[in-house]
N, C-alpha and C positions, 0 to 999 in steps of 0.2 A: 854132872848133876849132883856131885857131892859137895858143891860149894856151900859154905856156911850160911849165905843169905837164902839159899833154897830151903835149908833146914828151918830157918826162921819162918818162911812162908808156910811150910808144912805145919809147924806148931801153931801158927796164927789161924789157918783155915781148916785144919783137920783133914782126914783122909778123903772126905767127899768134896773138899774144896780145892783140890789141886789134881791136875792130870799130867802125868809124866810118862806113862807107858806109850812108846812110839805108835803102837797100833791104835790106841784110843785117841791119838792126836790127829788122825787122818780127817775126821769130820770137820776139823777147824782149819783145814788148809786153804779154803776158799769160801767166798760168799756165793751169790747166785751167778756170778760170771766165772765159770770154771776154767776159762782159758788162762786166768791169772791165779796161780796157786803156789803156796809154799807152806810146808809143814812147820808149825811153830815149835819152839824149843820147850815151851811150857804153857799150860793153860791154868788160870786161876778162876775159881768159882766162888766169889764172896757172897755173903748173905745180907750184909748190912753196910751202911755208909761208913761206919767205923772200921770195918774190915778193909774196905776199899782204901780208906785213908792210910791205915797202917801199912797195907801192902805197897801203896805208891811211895810211901816214905822209904821203905826198904829199896824199892827199885830206883828211886831217885838217888839214894846214897851210892848204889852200885852202878848208876848211869846206864840202866837197862832200858831200851826202847819199849814202848807200851802201845798195844793196839786194843781198843775197846771193841766189844762184840755183843750184839743182841741175839737175834735168832739166825743170823747169817742169810737172810732173804734179800739183802741188798743186791743191786745189779750194776754196780760200778767198780767193784774191787775195793771198796772203802774199808772192808774188814779183813782184807788179805793180810796175813802175818808178814812181818819183816824179819830179815836175817838177824839172828842174835837177839830177837825180841821175845816178849811175853804177851800172850793174849789174856786180857781180863774180860771174862764173859759174865754178863749180868743175868744169865738165864735163871739163876736161883733167886733173884731179887724180884719177886712177882706178887707182892702183897698190895692190897688196897689198904692204905693206912688210915684214910679218913674220907668220908663221903658226906658232903653237906648239901642236902636236898633243897634247903632254903636259899642259900647263896649260889647254888648250882656249880659247885666246884668239887674236885676230887684230888686228894693227895695220894700218889701211888709210887711204888718202886719202879725203877726204869725198865726192869725185865718183864713187866706185866704185858701180856699179849693184847694187842689192840682191841680185838673183839670182846675180850673179857671185861673191859671197863664198861662197855655198853650193856653187857649182860648183868654186871653188878649193880648198875643204877636203873635198870629197866623197871623195877618195881615202883620206882618213884616217877615213872613216865618221863625219864630223861635218857639222853644218849650222848655219846662222844662222836662228833661229826666227821673228822678226817677218816677216810675209809680206803686205804691202799688195797689193791687187789689181793695182796697177801695178808689181809687183816686177820685171817684165821691163824696165822703163825707169827707175823712180824711183831716186834716189841715196840712199846711206846718210846723207849730210849733211842732205839734205832730210827724211829720216825722223826724224832727231834734232831738227831745227828744229820739227817738228809733233808730235813724240811719236806717230808713226804706229802704227796697229794692223794688223789683218788677220784673216782667218778663223781662223787657229790661235792667235791671241792669247787666245782663250778659255782655253786651257790654259797657254800660255807667257807671257802678259802682253805689254803694249805695249813699245815700243822702250826706254823708260827702264830697264826691268829687265834689259837686256842691254848697257848701256853701262858699261864699267869705267873708262874714262879718256878725256880729250880734250886736244888741243892747240888753243888758241883764240887768234886774233889779235883784240886789242881795238881799239876805234875809233881810237885814236891810233897803231896799228901795234905796240904792245907785244905780245910773245908770252907768253901765260900757259900754262905747261906743267902740265897736270893729268893727264898720261898714265900716271903710275905707279899701277897699280890698288891700292886699299887696301880690305881687307875692312871696316874700321871707320875711316873717314877722321877725322883730327884737325880740329877746327874745323868750319866750315860745309861742307855738302856742295855745293860749287860745281858739280860735274858734274851732280848731280841737279837743281840749280836751272837749269842751262843748257838741259837737254833740255826741249823744248817752248816755248822762249823766242821762237820765230818770227823769228829773225834780228835781234832788238833788243839783244842783249848783246854781239855780236861775231860772228866767223866761225870756226866749227870747221873746221880743215883736216886734222887727223889724229884718228882714232878708235881706241880700244882696245875691242874688242867680245867678248862672251862667245859661245863656240860650244858646241853640245850634241851628244851622240852620237845618231846616227840610231836611231830606234826599231827594235826587232827585227822587229816585225810591224805592218803598217798595213792596216786594212780600210776600204773606203769604201762607205757605204750611201746609197741614194736612196729615201726614203720618199715615196710619191705620195699626194696628198690631193685630195679634191673640194671642199675649203674652206680658204681662207687662215686663217680663224679657228682651225680645227682644228690647222693646222701650228703656229700661235703657242702654243696650249694644250699641244701635245705637247712643245714646248721646255721649258716650265715643269715639266711632269711628269718629264721626263728628269733635270733638275737636282735636283728634289725627291727623286727616288728614288736620286740619287747614281750613276746610270749616265752618267757624264760623258764624252762624246767629247772629242777635242782640238779639234774644230771643229764648229759647228752653224750652218748657213747656210740661209736661206729665200729662194726665188725664186718670184715670183707668175706668173700666167698670161701677162701681157703680156711680162714679161722672158723667160720660156721661149720664147715664139713668136719674139721678136727674136733670141735666141741660135740657135734651130734654123734660122732663115732666113739665118744668117750663116756666115762661115768658122769660127766657134767651135762649130758644131753638135756637141752632146755626147750626143745620144740621149735628151734629156728628153722625156717624153710631152707632145705639144702640146695635148692635151685636158685636162690636169691644171689645176686652179685654183691649185695650189701644190705645190712639192716641198721636202723637207727634205734637205739634203746634209750627211752626217756623215762625219767621219774618226775612227776608233778606233785608238789606238796603244798599244803596250806589248809585253809578252811574249806568246807565242802563247796561253798559258792565260788571261792577263788579257784579251786581246782577245776570245777566244771567249766568256768569261763576260759581258763587257760587251755584246757583240752579242746574246747570248741574253736578256739583260735588256731591251735596247732594243726588240726587235721586238714583243713583246706590248704594251708601253706605247704605241707609236705606232699599232698596230692598234686598241687600245682607244680612241684618239682619232679613229679614222676613216680611217687610212691604208688605201687599197684595195690597195696593193702595196708590198712592200719589196724592192728589188733590191740585190744585192751585186756590186761590180765583180769580174769574173772574172779579169782580167789587169791588169798594171801599165799597159798602154796604155789600157785602158778607164778605169782610175782617173784617169790623167792627163787623159783627154778630159773626164771629168765636172768636174774642177777647172778645166780650160781654159775650159769653158763658163761657169763661175761668174766666173772672173777676166776673161773677155772680155765680160762682160755690159754694162759701160758702153760699150765700143766698139760692141757690137751695136745699141745704142739709136739709132745713126745711121740705121738702116733705118726708124725711126719718124718722126724729125724731124731737121733739121740740127744742132740744139743741145740740150744737156742741162743742166738744173739739178739738181745732186746735193746734197740736203740731208744733214746729218750731225748727228744728235742722239742722246742717250742717254736711256733711260727705265728704270725698274725693270722687271725681266723679267715680274713679275706683271701689268704693265699693257700688255704688248706688244699683245695682242689689241685692247684698247680704243683705243690710240693709232694702230695701223695702220688701224682702222676710221675714226677721225677724219681721218687724212690722205687716205683714199679719199674721204670725204665732202667735204672741202675742195676737192680737185681736181675732183670732179664739179660742185660748185656754181660753180666758176670756169671750167667747160668746158675743162679741161686734161687732157692724157694723162699718167697716172701709172703708173709701173712701180715695183714694190717688190722690192728685193733687199738683204739686210742680214745683219749678224752677230748672229743671234738670241741666241746664247749670252751675248753681252755686253750685250744690250738696246740695241745700237747700230743705230739705224734709218737707212736710206738711201732715203727716198722720192725717186725720180728723175722729174722732170717734163720731158717732151720738148716742145720749142717751137722757134720760128723767130725769131731775134733781129731779123729785118727787120720783124717785126710789132710795132709799138710797144705796141699794146693788149695783145697776148699777153704781152709782156715785163712789163708792169705787173701783169697777173694772176698771173704766175709769182712775182714778187717779193712780192706780197701773200700768196700762198699760203705762201711760205717763212716769212714773218713769223708767220703764224697757226700754222704747225706748230711753230715755236720757242716761241711763247707757250704752246701746249698742253703741250709737253714740260716746260717749266719748272714750270707749274702741277701737273704730275703728279709732281714731285719729281725731274725729270731734269736734264740739263746741255746746254749749247750745242754741245758737240763731243765725239765719241768718239775721233776720230783725225785729222780734217782741219784742225783749228785754227780760229782766229777770223779772222785776217787783216783784210781789208776787208769781207768778206761779212757777218760777224756783229758788227762792232764796235759798232754802235748797240745791239744786243741785250745787250751786256755790262751796260748800265744797267738792264736788266730783271731781271738775275740778281744783280748785286752792288750793294752800297750805295756811297755816295760815299766813305766811309771805306775800304772794301775797295779801290776803284779808286785812291785816293790812296796806299795802301800799295804797290800794284803799281807806281805811278809812281816811288815812292822807290827801290824795288829796281831798276827799270830805270835810273834816273839814277846808281845806284852803279856801273853798268857803262859807261854812256854819258851823261855829264853834258850834252852838247850835243844829245842825241836825234837824232843823224844816222844811226844805224843803223836801217834800215827804218822811217823816220818815218811817222806817220799810220796805223799798223797796230795791231790788237789792242785797245789802250786808247783809249777815246774822248778826243779832243783836249781837250775841256773839262775832263775830270778831271785831266789833266796840267797844264793852265794854272792850275788852282786850287791846286796844291801848291807850297809854298815851303819848302824844308828844306835842311839841310846834306847834302852829298853825300859818299859814301864810295867809295873805290876798291877793287876786288876784291883787290888785293895786300895790303890792310890787314885782310882778313877774319879771318886767324888770328893777327894781332898786336894791338898796341894801336891801336885804330881812331882815325884822325885825321880830324876833320871839316873839310870845306872848303866854305864857303858860296859857291855859284856865283851867288847873287843879290846 
């Protein structure tokens, strides 16, 4: 730690901008998937794009691997440090730089917490739509890295549909300014390409995001079922009938019991096998018509009761219970494995039943809470990481669930990303040629593969690629090949 380049970083960032004490490094050793952890050598806490740029220039010169980090709420190991590497945390970069209520855009630093953007623009009757369950803590930069979803993304779409521009610091410290929003960008859509790149293309430091007007009316319904299968079938019925809420969430019995025994207690009926939590938004007439269409459909599928939130407080409590569900699982076991897979909605019932069977066969405690409208399943397996045999069974169950979803025509991730957790599974879904193409795109941004190395793309696939490398700045001009081999 006496290396001259570390002294340069100290001088650049100051005493609050660098973490070296081994005991203070522990909080950075993992993200939300604690099975995958490694203590970093060093953590940097810059405050500006310029500081990030100058720091990356130093790290590029010294050929040091870099892992970007937001709040560490990710659930795929994407922010897990790498051996011999440095973590660049954007936690201190949390300013709202510009708020345009007329054009409905916001320019913010990447470390701003998701919910804080909606709070900042609420006086203009605007909000930021993507709402991950961790929105009280997760950062917007992290949301962009993983293309995060959330309950209301059924109506509004994932993060990528709300990103208008970015300022990106490349691996060598070059600042790539893509922050001028364009309705129809010339050349390649580098902003769209960057969203979901899981920290392998560079570090987004400033974001230009789309804001939306708050809906005139919102109704929240809770449909109570005696069967999880019936709740899944009701979801398909609602969409087929085009009575589409802005959010459709399912919670099973174990999840309900955990929530109701926690500080997130929302008034869910503890005896229910499942509940369907729905938000309906729009004009007063539109909402009334949609609610009138939904109730008979869910009752036809066996809903024994349909409750409507009577007050704004009750509505917030119902959603606080849903968004606090992962935290409430701590009452069941000390650790939680949160799977994240997508399946066609018509196969929800079948795949939920299969995940239940897998957990039962492996003697594991499974709680299910998920974005039913998107077909985005979140089977949650409660376990104790001190029990090696239980950990083995959890990981085996996760693999089996992913295999089944792929076979059903689904995908590996709906919102949490691939990171370390699902990297080997990429070879189950993609061909060698697919993975080689991904490697070529990655090397166009980061020829040395120092940005978040060993994540997302299986290492073997990258080692097999030997091709010319293109720099992002050449993307809209005459491309100039540079053979790094």
